[in-house]
C-alpha positions in Angstrom: 0.0 0.0 0.0 2.8 2.4 1.0 4.7 1.4 -2.1 1.8 2.2 -4.3 1.2 5.5 -2.6 4.8 6.6 -2.8 5.2 5.5 -6.5 6.1 8.5 -8.7 3.4 9.5 -11.2 3.6 8.0 -14.6 3.6 11.4 -16.3 7.2 12.0 -15.3 8.3 9.7 -18.0 6.8 11.9 -20.7 9.7 13.9 -22.0 9.0 17.6 -22.4 5.8 17.5 -20.3 5.2 20.0 -17.5 4.9 17.0 -15.1 8.4 15.8 -16.0 10.0 19.2 -15.8 8.4 20.1 -12.5 9.5 16.7 -11.0 13.0 17.1 -12.3 13.2 20.5 -10.5 11.3 19.9 -7.3 11.4 16.1 -7.0 7.9 16.5 -5.5 5.5 13.9 -6.7 2.4 15.9 -5.7 3.5 19.0 -7.6 4.5 16.9 -10.6 1.1 15.1 -10.6 -0.7 18.5 -10.2 1.3 20.2 -13.0 -1.8 20.3 -15.2 -3.8 22.3 -12.6 -0.9 24.4 -11.4 0.6 25.3 -14.8 -1.2 24.0 -17.9 -4.8 25.0 -17.1 -4.0 28.4 -15.7 -1.9 29.2 -18.8 -4.8 28.0 -21.1 -7.3 30.1 -19.1 -5.0 33.2 -19.3 -4.5 32.6 -23.0 -8.3 32.3 -23.6 -8.9 35.6 -21.6 -6.1 37.4 -23.4 -7.4 36.3 -26.9 -10.9 37.3 -25.9 -9.8 40.7 -24.8 -7.7 41.3 -27.9 -10.5 40.2 -30.2 -13.0 42.3 -28.4 -10.7 45.4 -28.6 -10.1 44.9 -32.3 -13.8 44.4 -32.9 -14.6 47.6 -30.9 -12.1 49.6 -32.9 -13.5 48.3 -36.2 -17.0 49.2 -35.2 -15.9 52.7 -34.1 -14.1 53.1 -37.4 -17.2 52.4 -39.5 -19.7 54.3 -37.3 -17.7 57.5 -36.4 -17.4 60.7 -38.4 -14.2 62.8 -38.1 -14.5 65.8 -35.9 -13.7 68.1 -38.8 -14.4 68.0 -42.5 -17.3 65.6 -42.1 -19.9 67.8 -44.0 -21.7 65.7 -46.6 -20.0 62.5 -45.5 -21.8 59.4 -44.3 -20.4 56.8 -41.9 -19.4 53.6 -43.6 -22.0 51.6 -41.6 -24.8 53.8 -42.9 -23.9 53.7 -46.6 -25.7 50.4 -47.4 -28.8 51.6 -45.4 -31.5 53.9 -46.7 -31.3 57.5 -45.6 -34.3 59.8 -45.5 -32.6 62.9 -44.1 -34.2 66.1 -45.6 -31.9 68.4 -47.4 -33.3 71.4 -45.5 -31.6 70.2 -42.3 -28.2 71.5 -43.6 -25.5 71.1 -41.0 -28.0 69.4 -38.6 -27.9 66.3 -40.9 -24.3 65.6 -39.7 -25.6 65.4 -36.1 -28.5 63.2 -37.3 -26.1 60.8 -39.0 -23.7 60.9 -36.0 -26.4 59.9 -33.5 -27.8 57.2 -35.8 -24.4 55.6 -36.4 -23.4 56.0 -32.7 -26.6 54.2 -31.6 -26.3 51.4 -34.0 -22.6 51.1 -33.2 -23.3 50.8 -29.5 -25.7 47.9 -30.2 -23.0 46.2 -32.3 -20.4 46.7 -29.5 -22.7 45.3 -26.9 -23.5 42.3 -29.0 -19.8 41.7 -29.8 -18.9 42.0 -26.1 -21.6 39.5 -25.1 -20.7 36.9 -27.7 -16.9 37.1 -27.3 -16.8 37.2 -23.5 -19.7 34.6 -23.4 -17.7 32.2 -25.5 -14.6 32.8 -23.5 -16.5 32.1 -20.3 -17.7 28.8 -21.7 -14.2 27.8 -22.7 -12.8 28.6 -19.3 -15.5 26.5 -17.6 -14.6 23.7 -20.0 -11.0 23.9 -19.0 -12.0 23.7 -15.3 -13.8 20.5 -16.0 -17.3 21.9 -15.1 -20.2 20.2 -16.8 -21.8 22.9 -19.0 -25.1 21.2 -19.7 -26.9 22.2 -16.4 -25.5 25.7 -16.6 -26.8 26.2 -20.2 -30.2 24.8 -19.2 -30.4 27.1 -16.2 -29.3 30.1 -18.3 -32.1 29.2 -20.8 -34.7 29.2 -18.0 -33.4 32.5 -16.6 -33.3 34.0 -20.0 -37.0 33.1 -20.6 -38.0 34.5 -17.2 -36.1 37.7 -17.9 -37.7 37.9 -21.3 -41.2 37.8 -19.8 -40.3 40.2 -17.0 -38.6 42.7 -19.3 -40.6 42.3 -22.4 -41.5 46.0 -22.5 -37.8 46.9 -22.4 -37.0 44.3 -25.1 -39.8 45.7 -27.2 -38.4 49.3 -26.8 -35.0 48.2 -27.9 -36.1 46.2 -30.9 -38.4 49.0 -32.0 -35.6 51.5 -31.7 -33.2 49.3 -33.6 -35.5 48.8 -36.5 -36.4 52.5 -36.5 -32.6 53.3 -36.6 -32.0 50.9 -39.5 -35.0 52.1 -41.5 -34.3 55.8 -40.7 -38.0 56.5 -40.0 -37.0 59.8 -38.3 -34.0 61.5 -36.9 -32.7 64.6 -35.2 -34.3 67.7 -36.7 -37.4 66.0 -38.1 -40.9 67.2 -37.2 -42.9 64.1 -36.3 -46.3 63.1 -34.9 -46.1 60.0 -32.7 -49.6 60.0 -31.5 -49.6 61.6 -28.0 -46.8 64.1 -28.8 -45.9 66.2 -31.9 -42.7 68.2 -32.1 -39.2 68.4 -33.3 -36.9 65.4 -32.6 -34.0 66.4 -30.4 -32.4 63.0 -29.6 -33.0 59.5 -30.8 -32.0 56.5 -28.7 -32.7 52.8 -28.7 -35.2 53.0 -25.9 -36.5 56.6 -25.9 -37.0 59.3 -28.4 -36.9 63.0 -27.2 -39.3 65.5 -28.8 -39.9 69.2 -28.1 -43.3 70.6 -29.1 -44.2 74.1 -30.2 -44.8 75.2 -26.6 -41.3 74.1 -25.6 -42.4 71.0 -23.6 -40.0 68.1 -23.9 -41.6 64.7 -24.4 -39.8 61.4 -23.8 -41.5 58.7 -25.9 -40.7 55.0 -25.5 -40.0 53.5 -28.9 -42.0 50.4 -28.1 -45.1 52.5 -27.6 -44.9 54.2 -31.0 -47.5 52.5 -33.2 -47.3 55.0 -36.0 -45.1 57.9 -37.0 -46.2 60.9 -39.1 -43.0 62.6 -40.4 -43.4 66.1 -41.8 -39.7 66.4 -42.8 -39.2 63.9 -45.5 -39.2 64.5 -49.3 -41.5 67.5 -49.6 -44.6 69.0 -48.0 -47.6 71.1 -49.0 -48.4 74.5 -47.6 -52.2 74.6 -47.4 -53.8 78.0 -47.2 -57.6 78.4 -46.7 -58.9 81.9 -47.4 -62.4 82.9 -46.2 -64.8 84.8 -48.5 -68.2 86.3 -47.9 -71.3 84.9 -49.6 -71.6 88.1 -51.7 -68.0 87.7 -53.1 -67.4 86.8 -56.8 -65.6 83.5 -56.4 -64.1 83.4 -59.9 -62.7 86.9 -59.5 -61.4 86.1 -56.0 -59.6 82.9 -57.1 -58.0 84.9 -59.9 -56.8 87.6 -57.5 -55.5 84.9 -55.0 -53.7 83.0 -57.8 -51.9 86.1 -59.0 -51.0 87.2 -55.4 -49.8 83.7 -54.5 -47.6 83.5 -57.7 -46.1 86.9 -57.0 -45.5 86.0 -53.3 -43.6 82.7 -54.0 -41.4 84.4 -56.5 -40.2 86.8 -53.9 -36.9 86.2 -52.1 -38.6 85.5 -48.8 -40.3 82.4 -50.1 -38.7 81.3 -53.4 -35.9 79.3 -51.7 -38.5 77.1 -50.0 -41.0 76.7 -52.8 -40.6 73.7 -55.1 -43.6 74.2 -57.5 -45.9 77.0 -58.5 -49.1 77.5 -56.4 -52.2 75.5 -57.3 -55.6 77.0 -56.7 -58.0 74.2 -55.8 -61.1 76.3 -55.5 -64.0 76.2 -53.0 -63.1 73.8 -50.2 -66.2 74.2 -48.1 -69.2 76.4 -47.4 -69.9 77.3 -43.7 -72.5 79.5 -42.0 -69.8 82.2 -41.8 -68.9 82.2 -45.5 -67.0 80.4 -48.3 -63.6 78.8 -47.8 -61.2 78.8 -50.8 -58.1 76.6 -50.7 -54.7 77.1 -52.3 -51.7 74.7 -52.0 -48.0 75.1 -52.6 -45.4 72.3 -52.8 -42.5 73.3 -50.5 -39.4 71.9 -48.9 -40.0 69.6 -45.9 -40.5 71.4 -42.6 -41.1 74.8 -44.3 -44.9 74.4 -44.9 -45.9 76.3 -41.7 -43.7 79.3 -42.4 -44.9 79.5 -46.0 -48.5 79.1 -44.9 -48.2 82.1 -42.5 -46.5 84.3 -45.0 -48.9 83.5 -47.8 -52.0 83.8 -45.6 -51.1 87.4 -44.7 -50.3 88.4 -48.3 -53.4 86.8 -49.7 -55.8 88.5 -47.3 -54.1 91.8 -48.1 -54.5 91.2 -51.8 -58.2 90.5 -51.3 -58.6 93.7 -49.3 -56.8 95.8 -51.9 -59.1 94.2 -54.6 -62.2 95.4 -52.7 -63.4 92.1 -51.3 -65.2 92.3 -48.0 -64.2 89.7 -45.3 -66.9 87.3 -44.0 -69.1 88.9 -41.3 -67.5 92.2 -42.1 -70.8 94.1 -42.0 -71.8 92.4 -38.7 -68.5 93.3 -37.1 -68.7 96.8 -38.4 -72.3 97.2 -37.0 -71.2 95.8 -33.6 -68.3 98.3 -33.5 -70.6 101.2 -34.4 -73.0 100.1 -31.7 -70.2 100.0 -29.1 -69.0 103.5 -30.1 -72.5 105.0 -30.0 -72.6 105.8 -33.7 -76.1 105.6 -35.3 -76.9 102.8 -37.7 -77.2 103.6 -41.4 
């Protein structure tokens, strides 16, 4: 029994092995027999971790390279990652389009970095457990159960992230766009994977979860229409009024104040509706995206002035005049 216990390990006869080298130096049978645990496995584990760290570092640098714009001289350039993807950024954004692209590429890049980190370090962790001789089957099964439980518990969070990812890839909207997401309407200030930040006309900032957005109305893509409704009294000559409005609108859009934002000549649609107050005439102009409200306000003022100069009386003009005379004490005619 003692002879068996004191017998040197058989691995010392393997020339060049760690067991033989440690035994030749220490003449300790336990150290020689444990050479695999003391030297070989730690070295393998360290090598796995080092390789995982290097691969993750190189992957991170590659992702940053294809998703980052240089600090200077980036006007008009698109990050390499976004070139295969469709871009709907309106031309009228100007310099803001650079920030739009930067945020879009940065967000997609952060997702790719997270996925790369999870995959690389996850694989390294499994390899380390394999080197330690741990059975991976129960761990993988437990991880699957935990993953399912977390998936049910955090389904809203997962929904937000997935919706944000698809929104980024499809470029449904971006920084500078004017959008309607249902509960909130305003200008997009920031776009993230989980939350989109809007600022409405009153200055209120809205934080909208991407998973809760069922539809998006984007007023800043391609082109827009400035719709101007002009009221007329029942006694007005509609044909003459539309002629005056068409001429005034054509003259207005040719001026420097509006010409840069107008894409096509104005189109007179005619009578839009008849109300108890009067007749509503509609005119539309095709303009650059996001400029429809400014063009509408400018046109509305000039068109009303043109009607007044042409002698057209506004709806309820006589009634208002009568009320003003009554308040001032003037006798009725």
